PAPATOR-983220 format. One record per residue (C-alpha): x, y, z; residue number from 1; chain. Coordinates in pm, 1 decimal. Layout:
<sites>
[site [X,Y,Z],NUM,"A"]
...
</sites>
This chain:
<sites>
[site [3876.7,-1197.0,-3933.0],1,"A"]
[site [3628.5,-1453.5,-4008.6],2,"A"]
[site [3782.7,-1772.5,-3938.1],3,"A"]
[site [4097.8,-1841.3,-3746.6],4,"A"]
[site [4380.6,-2043.0,-3958.7],5,"A"]
[site [4612.8,-2146.9,-3715.5],6,"A"]
[site [4580.6,-2521.2,-3678.2],7,"A"]
[site [4585.2,-2521.7,-4103.6],8,"A"]
[site [4923.6,-2328.4,-4111.1],9,"A"]
[site [5083.5,-2522.9,-3839.1],10,"A"]
[site [4980.2,-2840.4,-4065.4],11,"A"]
[site [5102.5,-2657.2,-4372.6],12,"A"]
[site [5435.2,-2553.4,-4206.1],13,"A"]
[site [5522.6,-2949.4,-4266.8],14,"A"]
[site [5498.0,-2884.9,-4633.7],15,"A"]
[site [5769.9,-2592.1,-4609.9],16,"A"]
[site [6089.8,-2698.9,-4755.3],17,"A"]
[site [6366.4,-2496.6,-4557.2],18,"A"]
[site [6700.3,-2708.3,-4568.4],19,"A"]
[site [6922.5,-2439.3,-4491.8],20,"A"]
[site [6773.0,-2174.1,-4241.0],21,"A"]
[site [6546.2,-2437.6,-4111.8],22,"A"]
[site [6273.7,-2144.7,-4039.6],23,"A"]
[site [5933.0,-2275.9,-4201.4],24,"A"]
[site [5666.0,-2044.6,-4296.4],25,"A"]
[site [5290.9,-2138.9,-4431.2],26,"A"]
[site [5058.2,-1881.4,-4506.1],27,"A"]
[site [4671.5,-1833.6,-4615.8],28,"A"]
[site [4545.6,-1613.4,-4859.1],29,"A"]
[site [4159.3,-1536.2,-4796.6],30,"A"]
[site [3989.1,-1362.0,-5077.6],31,"A"]
[site [3694.9,-1138.5,-5064.7],32,"A"]
[site [3458.8,-1384.1,-5244.8],33,"A"]
[site [3556.4,-1657.3,-4965.0],34,"A"]
[site [3831.0,-1819.0,-5196.7],35,"A"]
[site [4107.0,-1943.5,-4969.4],36,"A"]
[site [4493.4,-2035.1,-5140.4],37,"A"]
[site [4747.5,-2177.8,-4948.0],38,"A"]
[site [5148.7,-2148.9,-4983.4],39,"A"]
[site [5492.7,-2226.4,-4763.5],40,"A"]
[site [5802.3,-2123.8,-4812.4],41,"A"]
[site [6043.9,-2292.0,-5066.8],42,"A"]
[site [6445.4,-2228.3,-5020.7],43,"A"]
[site [6720.5,-2283.1,-5299.8],44,"A"]
[site [7043.1,-2345.0,-5264.5],45,"A"]
[site [7063.5,-2045.8,-5492.1],46,"A"]
[site [6930.0,-1829.8,-5211.3],47,"A"]
[site [6765.4,-1540.0,-5482.7],48,"A"]
[site [6549.3,-1812.3,-5635.3],49,"A"]
[site [6378.6,-1884.2,-5256.1],50,"A"]
[site [6033.8,-1829.6,-5251.1],51,"A"]
[site [5827.4,-1692.4,-4930.6],52,"A"]
[site [5510.9,-1846.4,-4815.5],53,"A"]
[site [5308.2,-1544.1,-4856.1],54,"A"]
[site [5431.1,-1465.6,-5227.5],55,"A"]
[site [5371.8,-1847.9,-5280.3],56,"A"]
[site [5003.0,-1852.8,-5224.7],57,"A"]
[site [4945.2,-1467.5,-5382.8],58,"A"]
[site [5126.9,-1614.4,-5677.6],59,"A"]
[site [4891.6,-1913.2,-5673.3],60,"A"]
[site [4556.4,-1734.9,-5647.6],61,"A"]
[site [4678.5,-1502.5,-5941.4],62,"A"]
[site [4768.8,-1838.2,-6130.7],63,"A"]
[site [4362.7,-1940.3,-6005.5],64,"A"]
[site [4198.4,-1596.0,-6152.3],65,"A"]
[site [4205.1,-1378.7,-5876.5],66,"A"]
[site [4256.5,-1000.4,-5982.4],67,"A"]
[site [4436.6,-698.1,-5803.2],68,"A"]
[site [4189.8,-592.4,-5522.4],69,"A"]
[site [4040.8,-912.2,-5425.5],70,"A"]
[site [4287.0,-1028.3,-5174.2],71,"A"]
[site [4127.5,-924.4,-4840.9],72,"A"]
[site [4318.5,-1121.3,-4567.1],73,"A"]
[site [4678.3,-1297.5,-4536.0],74,"A"]
[site [4766.9,-1548.9,-4231.7],75,"A"]
[site [5109.7,-1643.9,-4159.2],76,"A"]
[site [5238.6,-1895.6,-3955.8],77,"A"]
[site [5613.3,-1989.0,-3880.9],78,"A"]
[site [5868.3,-2213.6,-3743.3],79,"A"]
[site [6219.5,-2159.1,-3617.8],80,"A"]
[site [6544.3,-2425.3,-3636.1],81,"A"]
[site [6426.7,-2553.1,-3276.7],82,"A"]
[site [6053.4,-2651.9,-3386.3],83,"A"]
[site [5908.7,-2391.7,-3180.6],84,"A"]
[site [5631.4,-2170.9,-3289.5],85,"A"]
[site [5766.6,-1807.8,-3365.4],86,"A"]
[site [5548.8,-1487.5,-3502.8],87,"A"]
[site [5683.7,-1373.7,-3824.0],88,"A"]
[site [5542.2,-1073.7,-4037.6],89,"A"]
[site [5600.9,-1055.2,-4385.6],90,"A"]
[site [5945.4,-964.9,-4531.0],91,"A"]
[site [5976.5,-633.7,-4754.1],92,"A"]
[site [5907.1,-801.6,-5079.0],93,"A"]
[site [5620.6,-1004.3,-4948.5],94,"A"]
[site [5477.3,-642.0,-4808.7],95,"A"]
[site [5518.9,-526.0,-5169.8],96,"A"]
[site [5308.1,-796.9,-5327.1],97,"A"]
[site [5057.9,-781.9,-5062.1],98,"A"]
[site [5001.2,-389.2,-5075.6],99,"A"]
[site [5015.0,-446.1,-5488.4],100,"A"]
[site [4773.2,-736.4,-5497.0],101,"A"]
[site [4525.0,-660.5,-5269.1],102,"A"]
[site [4517.3,-255.6,-5357.9],103,"A"]
[site [4658.2,-148.5,-5006.5],104,"A"]
[site [4298.0,-293.9,-4865.5],105,"A"]
[site [4443.9,-619.9,-4672.4],106,"A"]
[site [4496.8,-742.5,-4298.6],107,"A"]
[site [4764.4,-901.1,-4211.4],108,"A"]
[site [4748.0,-1177.4,-3914.4],109,"A"]
[site [5036.2,-1327.5,-3785.6],110,"A"]
[site [5044.4,-1599.0,-3536.8],111,"A"]
[site [5202.5,-1775.5,-3233.4],112,"A"]
[site [4961.5,-1973.8,-3119.4],113,"A"]
[site [4551.0,-1984.4,-3162.2],114,"A"]
[site [4488.2,-1710.0,-2931.1],115,"A"]
[site [4847.1,-1501.2,-2987.9],116,"A"]
[site [4851.8,-1359.9,-3291.1],117,"A"]
[site [4894.9,-973.6,-3442.4],118,"A"]
[site [4661.8,-821.7,-3676.2],119,"A"]
[site [4761.8,-517.9,-3898.0],120,"A"]
[site [4685.2,-337.2,-4230.4],121,"A"]
[site [4924.0,-360.5,-4515.4],122,"A"]
[site [4924.7,-8.7,-4521.9],123,"A"]
[site [5066.0,14.0,-4161.4],124,"A"]
[site [5308.4,-243.1,-4252.8],125,"A"]
[site [5445.7,-78.7,-4586.8],126,"A"]
[site [5393.7,285.0,-4523.3],127,"A"]
[site [5394.0,492.3,-4867.1],128,"A"]
[site [5366.0,151.1,-5100.6],129,"A"]
[site [5407.5,229.8,-5441.7],130,"A"]
[site [5116.6,38.8,-5589.0],131,"A"]
[site [5222.7,59.5,-5975.4],132,"A"]
[site [4966.8,330.9,-6089.8],133,"A"]
[site [5259.8,617.5,-6085.9],134,"A"]
[site [5429.6,440.3,-6406.7],135,"A"]
</sites>
């Protein structure tokens, strides 16, 4: 990890829109060339249209021109309905997108505080990933 993104994530949590669950999530995606992209979760009353913070950040990065394999790190911060910071891992859909867009070569950092965080490779979080080459 080149940089600890805890303070940016903590600030970014206030931009999250989680009126139904109260579970705010923020994400920072770091690319191999140093570019940084941010995202937050945005809930909808029609739950399937909700977007997770990780995918929000990755889709923004793609819109800005990154290519498959450019993603190097994904940083995640979360806050529960009681406004307490909690460690959160990516959901299954986010794991798939992270694996596919990073070419299964990315580290995921999940923070509870500036000094307390977990560090996992996406390959560990999603073993036997389906990356699309089989199509």
